[in-house]
C-alpha positions as CSV (number, residue, x, y, z in Angstrom):
1,M,20.2,42.7,-72.6
2,I,20.8,41.4,-76.2
3,E,18.8,44.3,-77.6
4,I,20.8,46.8,-75.7
5,F,24.0,45.0,-76.6
6,L,23.1,45.3,-80.3
7,E,22.3,49.0,-79.8
8,T,25.7,49.7,-78.2
9,L,27.6,47.5,-80.7
10,P,27.8,50.2,-83.5
11,F,29.5,52.5,-81.0
12,F,32.1,49.9,-80.1
13,A,32.4,49.0,-83.8
14,I,33.5,52.6,-84.6
15,I,36.0,52.3,-81.7
16,A,37.2,49.0,-83.3
17,L,37.5,50.8,-86.7
18,G,39.7,53.5,-85.1
19,Y,41.8,50.8,-83.4
20,G,42.3,49.0,-86.7
21,A,43.3,52.3,-88.4
22,G,45.8,53.0,-85.6
23,K,47.2,49.5,-85.4
24,T,47.8,49.2,-89.1
25,K,49.4,52.7,-89.1
26,F,46.8,53.9,-91.6
27,F,46.4,56.6,-88.9
28,S,49.7,57.5,-87.3
29,E,50.0,58.6,-83.7
30,E,50.3,62.2,-85.0
31,A,47.1,61.8,-87.0
32,T,45.3,60.4,-83.9
33,S,46.5,63.3,-81.9
34,Y,45.0,65.8,-84.4
35,I,41.6,64.1,-84.7
36,T,41.5,64.0,-80.8
37,K,42.3,67.7,-80.7
38,F,39.5,68.4,-83.3
39,V,37.0,66.5,-81.2
40,F,38.1,67.9,-77.9
41,Y,38.4,71.6,-78.8
42,F,35.8,71.9,-81.5
43,A,33.1,69.1,-82.0
44,L,32.6,68.1,-78.4
45,S,32.8,71.7,-77.2
46,A,30.1,72.7,-79.7
47,M,27.8,69.9,-78.6
48,L,28.3,70.9,-74.9
49,F,27.7,74.6,-75.6
50,R,24.5,73.9,-77.6
51,F,23.1,71.8,-74.8
52,A,24.2,74.2,-72.0
53,A,22.8,77.2,-73.9
54,N,19.3,75.6,-73.7
55,L,19.5,74.9,-70.0
56,S,19.4,77.1,-66.9
57,F,21.8,76.9,-64.0
58,A,18.9,75.9,-61.8
59,E,18.1,72.9,-64.1
60,L,21.7,71.7,-64.0
61,I,22.2,71.8,-60.2
62,D,20.7,69.0,-58.2
63,G,22.0,68.6,-54.6
64,R,21.0,64.9,-54.2
65,F,22.3,64.1,-57.6
66,I,25.7,65.7,-56.8
67,A,25.8,64.0,-53.3
68,A,25.0,60.6,-54.7
69,Y,27.7,60.7,-57.4
70,L,30.3,62.2,-55.1
71,W,29.6,59.6,-52.5
72,G,29.9,56.6,-54.9
73,T,32.9,58.0,-56.7
74,A,34.8,59.0,-53.6
75,F,34.1,55.6,-52.0
76,V,35.7,53.8,-55.0
77,Y,38.5,56.4,-55.2
78,G,39.3,55.9,-51.5
79,L,39.1,52.1,-51.8
80,A,41.6,52.1,-54.8
81,M,44.0,54.3,-52.9
82,A,43.8,52.1,-49.8
83,V,44.6,49.0,-51.8
84,S,47.5,50.9,-53.5
85,F,48.9,51.9,-50.2
86,Y,48.6,48.3,-48.9
87,L,50.6,47.2,-51.9
88,G,53.3,49.7,-51.0
89,R,52.6,52.3,-53.7
90,S,53.7,55.9,-53.4
91,V,51.1,58.7,-53.0
92,E,51.6,59.6,-56.6
93,E,50.9,56.1,-57.8
94,A,48.0,55.6,-55.5
95,A,46.4,58.8,-56.8
96,I,46.8,57.8,-60.4
97,E,45.4,54.3,-59.7
98,A,42.4,55.8,-57.9
99,Q,41.8,58.0,-60.9
100,C,41.7,54.9,-63.1
101,A,39.3,53.2,-60.7
102,A,36.8,56.1,-60.5
103,I,37.0,58.4,-63.5
104,G,35.4,57.2,-66.7
105,N,35.4,58.3,-70.3
106,V,32.3,60.5,-69.8
107,G,33.4,63.1,-72.4
108,F,34.4,61.1,-75.4
109,L,32.2,58.0,-74.9
110,G,29.5,58.9,-72.4
111,I,28.1,62.1,-74.0
112,P,27.7,60.7,-77.6
113,M,26.6,57.2,-76.7
114,L,24.3,57.9,-73.8
115,A,22.7,60.9,-75.6
116,L,21.7,58.5,-78.4
117,L,20.8,55.5,-76.3
118,M,19.0,57.3,-73.4
119,G,17.8,60.5,-75.1
120,E,19.2,64.0,-75.4
121,E,17.8,64.8,-71.9
122,A,20.6,62.6,-70.6
123,V,23.2,65.3,-71.6
124,K,22.1,67.6,-68.7
125,S,23.0,65.0,-66.2
126,I,26.2,64.0,-68.0
127,M,27.4,67.6,-68.1
128,L,27.1,67.8,-64.3
129,L,29.0,64.5,-63.9
130,L,31.7,65.7,-66.3
131,A,32.0,68.9,-64.3
132,I,32.3,67.0,-61.0
133,D,35.0,64.7,-62.5
134,L,37.0,67.6,-63.9
135,I,36.6,70.1,-61.1
136,V,36.7,67.8,-58.0
137,F,38.6,64.7,-58.9
138,G,40.7,66.2,-61.7
139,S,41.9,68.8,-59.2
140,L,42.4,66.3,-56.5
141,V,44.8,64.1,-58.4
142,V,46.9,67.2,-59.3
143,I,46.9,68.3,-55.7
144,L,47.9,64.9,-54.4
145,I,50.8,64.4,-56.9
146,T,52.1,67.9,-56.7
147,G,51.7,68.1,-52.9
148,A,53.5,64.7,-52.4
149,R,56.4,65.9,-54.5
150,D,56.7,69.3,-52.9
151,G,56.1,67.9,-49.4
152,R,53.5,70.6,-48.8
153,M,50.5,72.5,-50.1
154,S,51.2,75.8,-51.8
155,I,49.5,78.6,-53.7
156,G,51.4,77.4,-56.8
157,I,49.5,74.1,-56.7
158,L,46.1,75.9,-56.6
159,K,47.2,78.1,-59.4
160,T,48.1,75.1,-61.5
161,V,44.7,73.5,-60.8
162,G,42.8,76.7,-61.6
163,L,44.7,77.3,-64.9
164,G,44.1,73.7,-65.9
165,L,40.3,74.1,-65.4
166,L,40.3,77.5,-67.3
167,K,42.1,75.9,-70.2
168,N,39.7,72.9,-70.4
169,P,37.4,73.4,-73.4
170,M,34.7,71.2,-71.9
171,I,34.4,73.3,-68.8
172,V,34.7,76.5,-70.8
173,S,32.0,75.5,-73.3
174,I,29.6,74.5,-70.5
175,V,30.1,77.8,-68.6
176,L,29.7,79.8,-71.8
177,G,26.6,77.9,-72.7
178,L,25.1,78.5,-69.2
179,L,26.0,82.2,-69.4
180,W,24.2,82.5,-72.8
181,S,21.2,80.7,-71.3
182,A,21.2,83.2,-68.4
183,S,20.9,86.0,-70.9
184,R,17.6,84.6,-72.0
185,V,18.5,85.4,-75.6
186,P,17.7,82.5,-78.0
187,L,20.6,81.2,-80.0
188,P,20.4,82.8,-83.5
189,G,19.4,80.4,-86.2
190,P,22.8,80.3,-88.0
191,V,24.7,80.0,-84.7
192,N,22.4,77.1,-83.6
193,E,22.8,75.4,-87.0
194,F,26.6,75.9,-86.8
195,V,27.1,74.3,-83.4
196,S,24.6,71.6,-84.3
197,I,26.5,70.6,-87.4
198,L,29.9,70.9,-85.7
199,G,28.6,69.0,-82.6
200,A,27.3,66.2,-84.8
201,A,30.9,65.3,-85.6
202,A,31.6,64.6,-81.9
203,T,30.0,61.1,-81.8
204,P,31.9,59.4,-84.7
205,G,35.0,61.5,-84.2
206,A,35.3,60.8,-80.4
207,L,34.6,57.1,-80.9
208,F,37.1,56.8,-83.7
209,A,39.7,58.8,-81.7
210,I,39.3,56.4,-78.7
211,G,40.0,53.4,-80.9
212,A,42.9,54.9,-82.7
213,S,44.5,56.0,-79.4
214,L,44.0,52.5,-77.9
215,A,46.2,51.1,-80.7
216,S,49.3,52.5,-79.0
217,K,48.3,51.1,-75.6
218,S,49.9,48.1,-74.0
219,A,48.2,45.3,-71.9
220,E,51.4,43.9,-70.4
221,R,51.2,42.9,-66.6
222,I,47.5,43.0,-66.5
223,I,46.9,42.0,-62.9
224,V,46.7,45.5,-61.5
225,P,45.0,46.9,-64.6
226,S,42.4,44.1,-64.3
227,W,41.8,45.1,-60.7
228,L,41.4,48.8,-61.7
229,S,39.1,47.8,-64.5
230,F,37.0,45.8,-62.1
231,C,36.8,48.9,-59.9
232,K,35.8,51.1,-62.8
233,L,33.3,48.8,-64.6
234,V,31.7,47.0,-61.6
235,L,32.4,48.7,-58.3
236,H,32.0,52.3,-59.5
237,P,28.5,51.9,-61.0
238,L,27.6,49.6,-58.0
239,F,28.4,52.2,-55.3
240,V,27.0,55.1,-57.4
241,A,23.8,53.1,-57.6
242,V,23.8,52.7,-53.8
243,G,24.2,56.5,-53.5
244,A,21.5,57.3,-56.1
245,L,18.9,54.7,-55.2
246,I,19.4,54.3,-51.4
247,L,21.5,57.0,-49.6
248,F,20.5,60.1,-51.6
249,P,17.4,59.0,-53.6
250,V,17.5,60.6,-57.0
251,D,14.7,60.7,-59.6
252,P,14.7,57.5,-61.7
253,Y,15.8,58.9,-65.0
254,P,18.8,61.0,-63.8
255,A,19.7,58.1,-61.5
256,A,19.8,55.8,-64.5
257,V,22.0,58.2,-66.5
258,M,24.4,58.6,-63.5
259,I,24.8,54.8,-63.0
260,A,25.2,54.2,-66.8
261,A,27.9,57.0,-66.9
262,A,29.6,55.4,-63.9
263,S,29.9,52.1,-65.8
264,L,32.1,53.6,-68.6
265,P,35.7,52.5,-69.0
266,V,38.8,54.4,-67.8
267,A,39.1,57.9,-69.2
268,G,41.8,58.6,-71.7
269,N,42.8,61.8,-69.9
270,V,44.1,59.7,-67.0
271,Y,46.9,58.5,-69.3
272,I,47.7,62.1,-70.3
273,L,48.1,63.0,-66.6
274,A,50.2,59.8,-65.9
275,Q,52.4,60.6,-68.8
276,H,52.7,64.3,-67.9
277,Y,53.8,63.5,-64.3
278,G,55.7,60.4,-65.2
279,V,53.6,58.2,-62.9
280,A,52.9,54.6,-64.0
281,P,51.9,55.5,-67.6
282,H,52.1,51.8,-68.8
283,R,49.8,50.7,-65.9
284,V,47.3,53.4,-66.9
285,S,47.6,52.5,-70.6
286,A,46.8,48.8,-69.8
287,S,43.9,49.8,-67.6
288,I,42.3,51.9,-70.4
289,L,42.8,49.0,-72.9
290,V,41.4,46.3,-70.7
291,S,38.5,48.3,-69.3
292,T,37.5,49.5,-72.8
293,A,37.6,45.9,-74.2
294,V,35.6,44.4,-71.3
295,S,33.1,47.3,-71.3
296,I,31.6,46.1,-74.6
297,V,29.7,43.6,-72.4
298,T,29.5,45.3,-69.0
299,V,28.2,48.7,-70.3
300,S,25.5,46.9,-72.2
301,A,24.5,45.0,-69.1
302,V,24.4,48.1,-66.9
303,I,22.4,50.1,-69.5
304,A,19.9,47.2,-69.9
305,W,19.4,47.2,-66.1
306,V,19.1,51.0,-65.6
307,T,16.6,51.4,-68.4
308,K,14.2,49.5,-66.2
309,L,14.4,52.2,-63.6
310,Y,12.4,54.8,-65.5
């Protein structure tokens, strides 16, 4: 584990560097917002497009892989919601807490880190996980919150969900890449070089942006955030492992990637959702901060374990 910890340490060191820049105000919140936009709309999208353009749709889709991840994620999602309801939370709060418990930072942390630690072949699996998170669970939280407030389901809710997916550059870049792949036309040399250079900025940019954004997060009242962090860092990879290794046996390498991705800390976009809908943003903020700090140890432990599977 020490060897894996030392390999993951540079990634978290860049996060710490971003945190220091944000905490000392060397990077203002506005500057952090702009670097996040650059990574989200340009660098990460270029990386995803390049990988998707070299895949086929058939390579990306794996029924057992999807079933295993859906089962493990839905189990933790449901457990977190059940605990929230037991504590007297509203549907909106329960949905946001469930999102914290089961949705990790796959885009900004998982893609760059796991691609380097586990090989570029891991990106194929990570893209599928990212699509499931955004399409299934990203839609679910919007439906639950909006439905609870309106008191019913409506076409308007589905329109909101659909537009949200169409505007997400990660989904768009994956789809465009797969469409290019389906055309069977190789990426022209200059285009491939362009997306390679731009995509290379995703790793340092995303990690730095994570750290800088954490500088504005609060860790007050950490009992609930600690529970949600436990769900995300321990229970999520555990139940995904049960799904991938026992219930819906997946090939060793993609199973390892899936479990490693499930061990990542709470995703930053959960805070954006919480802030947008005005549902427990401080609780989510603290969950992101706590889970990211603790993940320095837990992610290393999980990666050290899963690398023995293949």
